[in-house]
N, CA, C and O atoms as a Maestro MAE file, in Angstrom:
{
 s_m_m2io_version
 :::
 2.0.0
}

f_m_ct {
 s_m_title
 :::
 protein
 m_atom[236] {
  # First column is atom index #
  i_m_mmod_type
  r_m_x_coord
  r_m_y_coord
  r_m_z_coord
  i_m_residue_number
  s_m_chain_name
  s_m_pdb_residue_name
  s_m_pdb_atom_name
  i_m_atomic_number
  :::
  1 25 16.278 -2.117 2.637 1 A "MET " " N  " 7
  2 3 15.891 -1.736 1.290 1 A "MET " " CA " 6
  3 2 16.504 -0.370 0.992 1 A "MET " " C  " 6
  4 15 16.454 0.533 1.827 1 A "MET " " O  " 8
  5 25 17.072 -0.225 -0.176 2 A "THR " " N  " 7
  6 3 17.688 1.039 -0.541 2 A "THR " " CA " 6
  7 2 16.630 2.039 -0.958 2 A "THR " " C  " 6
  8 15 15.485 1.682 -1.238 2 A "THR " " O  " 8
  9 25 17.037 3.301 -0.992 3 A "HIS " " N  " 7
  10 3 16.081 4.360 -1.348 3 A "HIS " " CA " 6
  11 2 15.564 4.201 -2.773 3 A "HIS " " C  " 6
  12 15 14.396 4.488 -3.037 3 A "HIS " " O  " 8
  13 25 16.401 3.754 -3.685 4 A "GLY " " N  " 7
  14 3 15.971 3.568 -5.066 4 A "GLY " " CA " 6
  15 2 14.904 2.499 -5.199 4 A "GLY " " C  " 6
  16 15 13.953 2.654 -5.966 4 A "GLY " " O  " 8
  17 25 15.057 1.427 -4.459 5 A "ARG " " N  " 7
  18 3 14.072 0.343 -4.521 5 A "ARG " " CA " 6
  19 2 12.755 0.777 -3.896 5 A "ARG " " C  " 6
  20 15 11.692 0.373 -4.368 5 A "ARG " " O  " 8
  21 25 12.798 1.587 -2.848 6 A "ILE " " N  " 7
  22 3 11.569 2.080 -2.236 6 A "ILE " " CA " 6
  23 2 10.816 2.963 -3.227 6 A "ILE " " C  " 6
  24 15 9.597 2.855 -3.367 6 A "ILE " " O  " 8
  25 25 11.541 3.824 -3.905 7 A "GLY " " N  " 7
  26 3 10.923 4.693 -4.906 7 A "GLY " " CA " 6
  27 2 10.325 3.894 -6.052 7 A "GLY " " C  " 6
  28 15 9.229 4.200 -6.522 7 A "GLY " " O  " 8
  29 25 11.046 2.863 -6.505 8 A "ASP " " N  " 7
  30 3 10.528 2.021 -7.579 8 A "ASP " " CA " 6
  31 2 9.254 1.303 -7.143 8 A "ASP " " C  " 6
  32 15 8.298 1.201 -7.911 8 A "ASP " " O  " 8
  33 25 9.246 0.815 -5.928 9 A "ALA " " N  " 7
  34 3 8.064 0.112 -5.424 9 A "ALA " " CA " 6
  35 2 6.879 1.070 -5.301 9 A "ALA " " C  " 6
  36 15 5.746 0.707 -5.619 9 A "ALA " " O  " 8
  37 25 7.143 2.295 -4.839 10 A "ALA " " N  " 7
  38 3 6.060 3.272 -4.693 10 A "ALA " " CA " 6
  39 2 5.488 3.659 -6.050 10 A "ALA " " C  " 6
  40 15 4.271 3.761 -6.205 10 A "ALA " " O  " 8
  41 25 6.353 3.873 -7.027 11 A "ILE " " N  " 7
  42 3 5.883 4.246 -8.361 11 A "ILE " " CA " 6
  43 2 5.132 3.085 -9.004 11 A "ILE " " C  " 6
  44 15 4.141 3.296 -9.703 11 A "ILE " " O  " 8
  45 25 5.593 1.876 -8.774 12 A "GLY " " N  " 7
  46 3 4.877 0.709 -9.296 12 A "GLY " " CA " 6
  47 2 3.494 0.580 -8.690 12 A "GLY " " C  " 6
  48 15 2.534 0.253 -9.387 12 A "GLY " " O  " 8
  49 25 3.388 0.836 -7.391 13 A "ALA " " N  " 7
  50 3 2.090 0.749 -6.715 13 A "ALA " " CA " 6
  51 2 1.140 1.824 -7.226 13 A "ALA " " C  " 6
  52 15 -0.048 1.564 -7.417 13 A "ALA " " O  " 8
  53 25 1.658 3.034 -7.450 14 A "VAL " " N  " 7
  54 3 0.824 4.117 -7.985 14 A "VAL " " CA " 6
  55 2 0.367 3.784 -9.400 14 A "VAL " " C  " 6
  56 15 -0.780 4.042 -9.764 14 A "VAL " " O  " 8
  57 25 1.257 3.214 -10.190 15 A "GLY " " N  " 7
  58 3 0.889 2.816 -11.554 15 A "GLY " " CA " 6
  59 2 -0.172 1.731 -11.561 15 A "GLY " " C  " 6
  60 15 -1.103 1.772 -12.367 15 A "GLY " " O  " 8
  61 25 -0.037 0.758 -10.664 16 A "ASP " " N  " 7
  62 3 -1.048 -0.295 -10.566 16 A "ASP " " CA " 6
  63 2 -2.393 0.268 -10.122 16 A "ASP " " C  " 6
  64 15 -3.440 -0.155 -10.612 16 A "ASP " " O  " 8
  65 25 -2.364 1.217 -9.199 17 A "ALA " " N  " 7
  66 3 -3.611 1.835 -8.738 17 A "ALA " " CA " 6
  67 2 -4.268 2.625 -9.868 17 A "ALA " " C  " 6
  68 15 -5.489 2.590 -10.023 17 A "ALA " " O  " 8
  69 25 -3.464 3.335 -10.654 18 A "ALA " " N  " 7
  70 3 -4.015 4.082 -11.786 18 A "ALA " " CA " 6
  71 2 -4.582 3.128 -12.833 18 A "ALA " " C  " 6
  72 15 -5.615 3.414 -13.440 18 A "ALA " " O  " 8
  73 25 -3.920 2.009 -13.045 19 A "GLY " " N  " 7
  74 3 -4.431 1.008 -13.974 19 A "GLY " " CA " 6
  75 2 -5.734 0.404 -13.483 19 A "GLY " " C  " 6
  76 15 -6.596 0.043 -14.284 19 A "GLY " " O  " 8
  77 25 -5.880 0.294 -12.166 20 A "ALA " " N  " 7
  78 3 -7.109 -0.254 -11.594 20 A "ALA " " CA " 6
  79 2 -8.299 0.650 -11.878 20 A "ALA " " C  " 6
  80 15 -9.434 0.179 -11.950 20 A "ALA " " O  " 8
  81 25 -8.048 1.944 -12.040 21 A "VAL " " N  " 7
  82 3 -9.134 2.873 -12.363 21 A "VAL " " CA " 6
  83 2 -9.616 2.636 -13.793 21 A "VAL " " C  " 6
  84 15 -10.816 2.687 -14.063 21 A "VAL " " O  " 8
  85 25 -8.691 2.382 -14.697 22 A "MET " " N  " 7
  86 3 -9.044 2.191 -16.097 22 A "MET " " CA " 6
  87 2 -9.669 0.815 -16.357 22 A "MET " " C  " 6
  88 15 -10.637 0.703 -17.109 22 A "MET " " O  " 8
  89 25 -9.117 -0.223 -15.738 23 A "ASP " " N  " 7
  90 3 -9.624 -1.587 -15.913 23 A "ASP " " CA " 6
  91 2 -9.687 -2.242 -14.539 23 A "ASP " " C  " 6
  92 15 -8.720 -2.873 -14.111 23 A "ASP " " O  " 8
  93 25 -10.816 -2.100 -13.840 24 A "PRO " " N  " 7
  94 3 -10.899 -2.553 -12.449 24 A "PRO " " CA " 6
  95 2 -10.605 -4.039 -12.253 24 A "PRO " " C  " 6
  96 15 -9.964 -4.404 -11.267 24 A "PRO " " O  " 8
  97 25 -11.042 -4.886 -13.140 25 A "VAL " " N  " 7
  98 3 -10.829 -6.325 -12.953 25 A "VAL " " CA " 6
  99 2 -9.353 -6.663 -13.080 25 A "VAL " " C  " 6
  100 15 -8.789 -7.323 -12.207 25 A "VAL " " O  " 8
  101 25 -8.728 -6.222 -14.150 26 A "GLN " " N  " 7
  102 3 -7.301 -6.490 -14.351 26 A "GLN " " CA " 6
  103 2 -6.469 -5.792 -13.282 26 A "GLN " " C  " 6
  104 15 -5.480 -6.352 -12.809 26 A "GLN " " O  " 8
  105 25 -6.849 -4.589 -12.898 27 A "GLY " " N  " 7
  106 3 -6.127 -3.868 -11.854 27 A "GLY " " CA " 6
  107 2 -6.195 -4.575 -10.519 27 A "GLY " " C  " 6
  108 15 -5.208 -4.618 -9.786 27 A "GLY " " O  " 8
  109 25 -7.358 -5.132 -10.193 28 A "ALA " " N  " 7
  110 3 -7.494 -5.874 -8.940 28 A "ALA " " CA " 6
  111 2 -6.616 -7.114 -8.946 28 A "ALA " " C  " 6
  112 15 -6.016 -7.453 -7.926 28 A "ALA " " O  " 8
  113 25 -6.534 -7.792 -10.080 29 A "HIS " " N  " 7
  114 3 -5.665 -8.968 -10.172 29 A "HIS " " CA " 6
  115 2 -4.197 -8.584 -10.005 29 A "HIS " " C  " 6
  116 15 -3.445 -9.290 -9.333 29 A "HIS " " O  " 8
  117 25 -3.785 -7.472 -10.611 30 A "ARG " " N  " 7
  118 3 -2.387 -7.043 -10.506 30 A "ARG " " CA " 6
  119 2 -2.044 -6.612 -9.089 30 A "ARG " " C  " 6
  120 15 -0.971 -6.933 -8.580 30 A "ARG " " O  " 8
  121 25 -2.959 -5.881 -8.448 31 A "LEU " " N  " 7
  122 3 -2.705 -5.451 -7.076 31 A "LEU " " CA " 6
  123 2 -2.653 -6.642 -6.121 31 A "LEU " " C  " 6
  124 15 -1.826 -6.681 -5.210 31 A "LEU " " O  " 8
  125 25 -3.534 -7.600 -6.334 32 A "LYS " " N  " 7
  126 3 -3.550 -8.791 -5.486 32 A "LYS " " CA " 6
  127 2 -2.257 -9.581 -5.655 32 A "LYS " " C  " 6
  128 15 -1.712 -10.096 -4.678 32 A "LYS " " O  " 8
  129 25 -1.766 -9.680 -6.876 33 A "ALA " " N  " 7
  130 3 -0.526 -10.407 -7.128 33 A "ALA " " CA " 6
  131 2 0.692 -9.664 -6.583 33 A "ALA " " C  " 6
  132 15 1.676 -10.294 -6.194 33 A "ALA " " O  " 8
  133 25 0.636 -8.334 -6.550 34 A "ALA " " N  " 7
  134 3 1.783 -7.543 -6.114 34 A "ALA " " CA " 6
  135 2 1.909 -7.482 -4.599 34 A "ALA " " C  " 6
  136 15 3.006 -7.286 -4.077 34 A "ALA " " O  " 8
  137 25 0.799 -7.647 -3.891 35 A "VAL " " N  " 7
  138 3 0.826 -7.514 -2.444 35 A "VAL " " CA " 6
  139 2 1.300 -8.820 -1.825 35 A "VAL " " C  " 6
  140 15 0.717 -9.879 -2.054 35 A "VAL " " O  " 8
  141 25 2.365 -8.728 -1.040 36 A "SER " " N  " 7
  142 3 2.859 -9.901 -0.332 36 A "SER " " CA " 6
  143 2 2.357 -9.860 1.106 36 A "SER " " C  " 6
  144 15 1.881 -8.828 1.577 36 A "SER " " O  " 8
  145 25 2.465 -10.968 1.786 37 A "VAL " " N  " 7
  146 3 1.978 -11.050 3.160 37 A "VAL " " CA " 6
  147 2 2.719 -10.077 4.078 37 A "VAL " " C  " 6
  148 15 2.066 -9.390 4.862 37 A "VAL " " O  " 8
  149 25 4.060 -9.984 4.019 38 A "PRO " " N  " 7
  150 3 4.734 -9.017 4.892 38 A "PRO " " CA " 6
  151 2 4.322 -7.567 4.622 38 A "PRO " " C  " 6
  152 15 4.211 -6.769 5.552 38 A "PRO " " O  " 8
  153 25 4.098 -7.232 3.363 39 A "ALA " " N  " 7
  154 3 3.674 -5.865 3.034 39 A "ALA " " CA " 6
  155 2 2.273 -5.601 3.566 39 A "ALA " " C  " 6
  156 15 1.984 -4.506 4.048 39 A "ALA " " O  " 8
  157 25 1.412 -6.591 3.480 40 A "LEU " " N  " 7
  158 3 0.057 -6.442 3.986 40 A "LEU " " CA " 6
  159 2 0.058 -6.288 5.507 40 A "LEU " " C  " 6
  160 15 -0.671 -5.458 6.050 40 A "LEU " " O  " 8
  161 25 0.869 -7.082 6.185 41 A "VAL " " N  " 7
  162 3 0.976 -6.986 7.643 41 A "VAL " " CA " 6
  163 2 1.532 -5.621 8.040 41 A "VAL " " C  " 6
  164 15 1.057 -5.013 8.999 41 A "VAL " " O  " 8
  165 25 2.539 -5.138 7.306 42 A "ALA " " N  " 7
  166 3 3.119 -3.830 7.605 42 A "ALA " " CA " 6
  167 2 2.096 -2.717 7.396 42 A "ALA " " C  " 6
  168 15 2.041 -1.776 8.187 42 A "ALA " " O  " 8
  169 25 1.292 -2.813 6.350 43 A "ALA " " N  " 7
  170 3 0.288 -1.786 6.084 43 A "ALA " " CA " 6
  171 2 -0.784 -1.779 7.168 43 A "ALA " " C  " 6
  172 15 -1.207 -0.714 7.617 43 A "ALA " " O  " 8
  173 25 -1.220 -2.957 7.588 44 A "VAL " " N  " 7
  174 3 -2.227 -3.036 8.644 44 A "VAL " " CA " 6
  175 2 -1.663 -2.505 9.962 44 A "VAL " " C  " 6
  176 15 -2.352 -1.795 10.696 44 A "VAL " " O  " 8
  177 25 -0.414 -2.849 10.259 45 A "ALA " " N  " 7
  178 3 0.223 -2.359 11.484 45 A "ALA " " CA " 6
  179 2 0.361 -0.836 11.448 45 A "ALA " " C  " 6
  180 15 0.133 -0.170 12.458 45 A "ALA " " O  " 8
  181 25 0.730 -0.288 10.299 46 A "ALA " " N  " 7
  182 3 0.878 1.162 10.176 46 A "ALA " " CA " 6
  183 2 -0.472 1.862 10.360 46 A "ALA " " C  " 6
  184 15 -0.549 2.911 11.000 46 A "ALA " " O  " 8
  185 25 -1.530 1.281 9.799 47 A "LEU " " N  " 7
  186 3 -2.859 1.864 9.988 47 A "LEU " " CA " 6
  187 2 -3.289 1.818 11.455 47 A "LEU " " C  " 6
  188 15 -3.877 2.771 11.966 47 A "LEU " " O  " 8
  189 25 -2.995 0.710 12.124 48 A "ALA " " N  " 7
  190 3 -3.371 0.582 13.532 48 A "ALA " " CA " 6
  191 2 -2.607 1.583 14.391 48 A "ALA " " C  " 6
  192 15 -3.192 2.221 15.267 48 A "ALA " " O  " 8
  193 25 -1.317 1.726 14.152 49 A "VAL " " N  " 7
  194 3 -0.506 2.681 14.918 49 A "VAL " " CA " 6
  195 2 -0.984 4.106 14.647 49 A "VAL " " C  " 6
  196 15 -1.105 4.904 15.577 49 A "VAL " " O  " 8
  197 25 -1.254 4.431 13.386 50 A "GLY " " N  " 7
  198 3 -1.767 5.758 13.049 50 A "GLY " " CA " 6
  199 2 -3.093 6.049 13.720 50 A "GLY " " C  " 6
  200 15 -3.330 7.164 14.184 50 A "GLY " " O  " 8
  201 25 -3.950 5.056 13.771 51 A "TYR " " N  " 7
  202 3 -5.247 5.215 14.441 51 A "TYR " " CA " 6
  203 2 -5.052 5.485 15.927 51 A "TYR " " C  " 6
  204 15 -5.670 6.387 16.490 51 A "TYR " " O  " 8
  205 25 -4.187 4.695 16.556 52 A "LEU " " N  " 7
  206 3 -3.958 4.870 17.988 52 A "LEU " " CA " 6
  207 2 -3.318 6.219 18.310 52 A "LEU " " C  " 6
  208 15 -3.669 6.849 19.307 52 A "LEU " " O  " 8
  209 25 -2.392 6.661 17.483 53 A "ILE " " N  " 7
  210 3 -1.765 7.975 17.693 53 A "ILE " " CA " 6
  211 2 -2.803 9.082 17.508 53 A "ILE " " C  " 6
  212 15 -2.840 10.033 18.289 53 A "ILE " " O  " 8
  213 25 -3.633 8.966 16.495 54 A "GLY " " N  " 7
  214 3 -4.675 9.962 16.259 54 A "GLY " " CA " 6
  215 2 -5.695 9.995 17.385 54 A "GLY " " C  " 6
  216 15 -6.153 11.062 17.795 54 A "GLY " " O  " 8
  217 25 -6.039 8.830 17.872 55 A "ARG " " N  " 7
  218 3 -7.007 8.754 18.964 55 A "ARG " " CA " 6
  219 2 -6.433 9.359 20.245 55 A "ARG " " C  " 6
  220 15 -7.132 10.048 20.988 55 A "ARG " " O  " 8
  221 25 -5.147 9.091 20.490 56 A "ARG " " N  " 7
  222 3 -4.504 9.616 21.693 56 A "ARG " " CA " 6
  223 2 -4.377 11.138 21.623 56 A "ARG " " C  " 6
  224 15 -4.578 11.820 22.628 56 A "ARG " " O  " 8
  225 25 -4.051 11.668 20.463 57 A "SER " " N  " 7
  226 3 -3.860 13.116 20.340 57 A "SER " " CA " 6
  227 2 -5.184 13.861 20.387 57 A "SER " " C  " 6
  228 15 -5.203 15.068 20.626 57 A "SER " " O  " 8
  229 25 -6.284 13.168 20.164 58 A "ARG " " N  " 7
  230 3 -7.603 13.815 20.212 58 A "ARG " " CA " 6
  231 2 -8.063 14.074 21.633 58 A "ARG " " C  " 6
  232 15 -8.902 14.947 21.861 58 A "ARG " " O  " 8
  233 25 -7.533 13.337 22.586 59 A "ARG " " N  " 7
  234 3 -7.955 13.491 23.986 59 A "ARG " " CA " 6
  235 2 -7.397 14.707 24.631 59 A "ARG " " C  " 6
  236 15 -7.667 14.963 25.804 59 A "ARG " " O  " 8
  :::
 }
 m_bond[235] {
  # First column is bond index #
  i_m_from
  i_m_to
  i_m_order
  :::
  1 1 2 1
  2 2 3 1
  3 3 4 2
  4 3 5 1
  5 5 6 1
  6 6 7 1
  7 7 8 2
  8 7 9 1
  9 9 10 1
  10 10 11 1
  11 11 12 2
  12 11 13 1
  13 13 14 1
  14 14 15 1
  15 15 16 2
  16 15 17 1
  17 17 18 1
  18 18 19 1
  19 19 20 2
  20 19 21 1
  21 21 22 1
  22 22 23 1
  23 23 24 2
  24 23 25 1
  25 25 26 1
  26 26 27 1
  27 27 28 2
  28 27 29 1
  29 29 30 1
  30 30 31 1
  31 31 32 2
  32 31 33 1
  33 33 34 1
  34 34 35 1
  35 35 36 2
  36 35 37 1
  37 37 38 1
  38 38 39 1
  39 39 40 2
  40 39 41 1
  41 41 42 1
  42 42 43 1
  43 43 44 2
  44 43 45 1
  45 45 46 1
  46 46 47 1
  47 47 48 2
  48 47 49 1
  49 49 50 1
  50 50 51 1
  51 51 52 2
  52 51 53 1
  53 53 54 1
  54 54 55 1
  55 55 56 2
  56 55 57 1
  57 57 58 1
  58 58 59 1
  59 59 60 2
  60 59 61 1
  61 61 62 1
  62 62 63 1
  63 63 64 2
  64 63 65 1
  65 65 66 1
  66 66 67 1
  67 67 68 2
  68 67 69 1
  69 69 70 1
  70 70 71 1
  71 71 72 2
  72 71 73 1
  73 73 74 1
  74 74 75 1
  75 75 76 2
  76 75 77 1
  77 77 78 1
  78 78 79 1
  79 79 80 2
  80 79 81 1
  81 81 82 1
  82 82 83 1
  83 83 84 2
  84 83 85 1
  85 85 86 1
  86 86 87 1
  87 87 88 2
  88 87 89 1
  89 89 90 1
  90 90 91 1
  91 91 92 2
  92 91 93 1
  93 93 94 1
  94 94 95 1
  95 95 96 2
  96 95 97 1
  97 97 98 1
  98 98 99 1
  99 99 100 2
  100 99 101 1
  101 101 102 1
  102 102 103 1
  103 103 104 2
  104 103 105 1
  105 105 106 1
  106 106 107 1
  107 107 108 2
  108 107 109 1
  109 109 110 1
  110 110 111 1
  111 111 112 2
  112 111 113 1
  113 113 114 1
  114 114 115 1
  115 115 116 2
  116 115 117 1
  117 117 118 1
  118 118 119 1
  119 119 120 2
  120 119 121 1
  121 121 122 1
  122 122 123 1
  123 123 124 2
  124 123 125 1
  125 125 126 1
  126 126 127 1
  127 127 128 2
  128 127 129 1
  129 129 130 1
  130 130 131 1
  131 131 132 2
  132 131 133 1
  133 133 134 1
  134 134 135 1
  135 135 136 2
  136 135 137 1
  137 137 138 1
  138 138 139 1
  139 139 140 2
  140 139 141 1
  141 141 142 1
  142 142 143 1
  143 143 144 2
  144 143 145 1
  145 145 146 1
  146 146 147 1
  147 147 148 2
  148 147 149 1
  149 149 150 1
  150 150 151 1
  151 151 152 2
  152 151 153 1
  153 153 154 1
  154 154 155 1
  155 155 156 2
  156 155 157 1
  157 157 158 1
  158 158 159 1
  159 159 160 2
  160 159 161 1
  161 161 162 1
  162 162 163 1
  163 163 164 2
  164 163 165 1
  165 165 166 1
  166 166 167 1
  167 167 168 2
  168 167 169 1
  169 169 170 1
  170 170 171 1
  171 171 172 2
  172 171 173 1
  173 173 174 1
  174 174 175 1
  175 175 176 2
  176 175 177 1
  177 177 178 1
  178 178 179 1
  179 179 180 2
  180 179 181 1
  181 181 182 1
  182 182 183 1
  183 183 184 2
  184 183 185 1
  185 185 186 1
  186 186 187 1
  187 187 188 2
  188 187 189 1
  189 189 190 1
  190 190 191 1
  191 191 192 2
  192 191 193 1
  193 193 194 1
  194 194 195 1
  195 195 196 2
  196 195 197 1
  197 197 198 1
  198 198 199 1
  199 199 200 2
  200 199 201 1
  201 201 202 1
  202 202 203 1
  203 203 204 2
  204 203 205 1
  205 205 206 1
  206 206 207 1
  207 207 208 2
  208 207 209 1
  209 209 210 1
  210 210 211 1
  211 211 212 2
  212 211 213 1
  213 213 214 1
  214 214 215 1
  215 215 216 2
  216 215 217 1
  217 217 218 1
  218 218 219 1
  219 219 220 2
  220 219 221 1
  221 221 222 1
  222 222 223 1
  223 223 224 2
  224 223 225 1
  225 225 226 1
  226 226 227 1
  227 227 228 2
  228 227 229 1
  229 229 230 1
  230 230 231 1
  231 231 232 2
  232 231 233 1
  233 233 234 1
  234 234 235 1
  235 235 236 2
  :::
 }
}
């Protein structure tokens, strides 16, 4: 993925999140439609790795 596409995706996600604040029902539908399975798996994996790194550095 090119840098421009990453930036566009990030700005789109921020816009959808801001829209979810104004209209929670419509925002939830848009966020659900925008999230793909690979993106969801990547986000969960990133959270798990971050948790493990944080836990390890705390010891």
